C-alpha positions as CSV (number, residue, x, y, z in Angstrom):
1,X,38.5,28.8,7.7
2,X,41.6,29.3,5.5
3,X,44.1,31.5,3.8
4,X,44.3,31.5,0.0
5,X,46.8,33.7,-1.8
6,X,47.7,34.7,-5.4
7,X,50.9,36.6,-5.7
8,X,51.0,37.1,-9.5
9,X,52.6,33.8,-10.3
10,X,51.7,31.3,-7.6
11,X,48.4,30.2,-6.0
12,X,48.8,28.9,-2.4
13,X,46.6,27.8,0.4
14,X,46.8,26.3,3.9
15,X,45.2,22.9,4.6
16,X,43.5,23.3,8.0
17,X,39.8,22.8,8.3
18,X,38.2,24.5,11.3
19,X,34.7,24.6,12.6
20,X,33.6,27.4,14.9
21,X,37.3,28.2,15.8
22,X,38.2,24.6,16.6
23,X,40.6,22.5,14.5
24,X,38.6,19.9,12.7
25,X,40.8,18.2,10.1
26,X,43.3,18.9,7.2
27,X,42.1,18.8,3.6
28,X,43.0,19.5,0.0
29,X,41.9,23.1,-0.8
30,X,43.7,23.4,-4.2
31,X,42.2,21.6,-7.2
32,X,42.7,21.3,-10.9
33,X,39.5,21.6,-12.9
34,X,38.7,19.6,-16.0
35,X,39.5,22.6,-18.2
36,X,43.0,22.9,-16.8
37,X,42.4,25.8,-14.4
38,X,43.4,25.7,-10.8
39,X,41.1,26.8,-8.0
40,X,41.8,27.4,-4.3
41,X,38.8,27.6,-1.9
42,X,38.0,29.3,1.4
43,X,34.7,29.1,3.2
44,X,32.2,26.2,3.6
45,X,33.9,23.0,2.5
46,X,30.6,21.3,1.6
47,X,29.9,24.2,-0.9
48,X,33.3,23.7,-2.7
49,X,32.1,20.4,-4.1
50,X,28.9,22.0,-5.6
51,X,31.0,24.8,-7.1
52,X,33.6,22.4,-8.5
53,X,30.9,20.2,-10.1
54,X,29.3,23.4,-11.7
55,X,32.7,24.6,-12.9
56,X,33.6,21.2,-14.4
57,X,30.2,21.2,-16.2
58,X,31.2,24.4,-17.9
59,X,29.7,26.9,-15.4
60,X,26.2,27.1,-17.1
61,X,24.8,30.5,-16.4
62,X,21.3,29.3,-15.6
63,X,22.4,26.5,-13.3
64,X,24.5,28.1,-10.6
65,X,24.5,26.3,-7.3
66,X,23.2,28.3,-4.3
67,X,26.2,29.0,-2.1
68,X,26.4,31.3,0.9
69,X,30.0,31.2,2.2
70,X,32.6,30.5,-0.4
71,X,35.6,32.5,-1.7
72,X,37.9,31.3,-4.4
73,X,40.7,32.2,-6.7
74,X,40.9,30.6,-10.1
75,X,44.0,30.6,-12.2
76,X,44.5,29.2,-15.7
77,X,45.2,29.9,-19.4
78,X,42.5,32.6,-19.6
79,X,43.8,34.6,-16.6
80,X,43.2,34.9,-12.9
81,X,39.8,35.5,-11.3
82,X,38.2,35.8,-7.9
83,X,34.7,34.5,-7.2
84,X,32.4,34.7,-4.3
85,X,28.8,33.6,-3.5
86,X,27.3,35.0,-6.7
87,X,29.7,32.9,-8.7
88,X,30.7,35.7,-11.1
89,X,34.3,35.8,-12.4
90,X,36.1,39.0,-11.4
91,X,39.5,39.5,-13.1
92,X,42.4,39.8,-10.6
93,X,44.8,42.7,-11.3
94,X,47.4,42.0,-8.6
95,X,48.1,40.0,-5.5
96,X,44.9,38.9,-3.6
97,X,44.2,36.9,-0.5
98,X,41.0,35.5,1.1
99,X,39.9,33.5,4.1
100,X,40.4,34.4,7.7
101,X,44.2,34.9,7.2
102,X,43.9,37.3,4.3
103,X,45.1,40.4,6.1
104,X,48.2,38.7,7.4
105,X,48.9,37.2,3.9
106,X,48.6,40.5,2.1
107,X,50.8,42.2,4.7
108,X,53.4,39.5,4.0
109,X,53.1,40.1,0.2
110,X,53.5,43.9,0.9
111,X,56.8,43.0,2.6
112,X,58.2,41.1,-0.4
113,X,57.0,37.5,0.5
114,X,55.7,35.2,-2.2
115,X,52.4,33.3,-1.9
116,X,53.8,30.3,-0.1
117,X,55.6,32.5,2.4
118,X,52.5,34.6,2.8
119,X,50.4,31.6,3.8
120,X,53.2,30.4,6.1
121,X,53.1,33.8,7.8
122,X,49.3,33.9,8.0
123,X,49.4,30.5,9.8
124,X,51.5,32.1,12.6
125,X,48.9,34.8,13.2
126,X,45.5,33.3,12.2
127,X,44.2,30.5,14.4
128,X,41.9,29.2,11.6
129,X,44.8,28.7,9.2
130,X,47.4,25.9,9.5
131,X,48.7,22.6,8.2
132,X,50.8,22.1,5.2
133,X,50.9,24.7,2.4
134,X,49.5,23.6,-1.0
135,X,50.6,25.5,-4.0
136,X,50.8,25.6,-7.8
137,X,52.4,27.9,-10.4
138,X,49.9,27.6,-13.2
139,X,50.5,28.9,-16.8
140,X,48.3,32.0,-17.1
141,X,48.1,35.1,-19.1
142,X,48.9,36.9,-15.8
143,X,51.9,34.6,-15.1
144,X,54.3,37.4,-14.7
145,X,55.2,39.3,-11.6
146,X,52.7,42.1,-10.7
147,X,55.5,44.7,-10.8
148,X,56.2,43.8,-14.4
149,X,52.5,44.1,-15.3
150,X,52.3,47.6,-13.6
151,X,55.5,48.7,-15.3
152,X,53.9,47.8,-18.6
153,X,50.7,49.6,-17.8
154,X,52.4,52.7,-16.5
155,X,54.9,53.0,-19.4
156,X,54.5,55.8,-21.8
157,X,52.7,54.8,-25.0
158,X,54.7,54.5,-28.2
159,X,54.2,57.5,-30.5
160,X,52.1,56.6,-33.5
161,X,54.0,56.4,-36.8
162,X,52.6,57.2,-40.2
């Protein structure tokens, strides 16, 4: 399958394509959409193309493709989102990872690794992740480290002045 990771600033993925646990090929899994967003895919490769076509058409609500095994992270000027089979954008609040190597990648993030290093680590543990790492650091509203976002959220509110 794959490992895709968002660490708060960088979107990264491996490049291995596997079928039923066997190495099949290497492929691009990170794409820039017509609207400037970046998307990284995990799941059924043939479904990626349907989803990308739909996203590039503006993601019309009444014309969603029927997909059954797709996971993705989208990052762009309007924020960072995760999407699954129902193709509904869910805002991402911190580091996330998907695909068969997701547990290894999140463990690496928990231990201070960035998205690229997390994918590299997942490749050492997950037999369905491998190949070269593809990555991008897109301009996003969430393009600051997660710790900074949390510090801002947890800070005491400023007292109101009259």
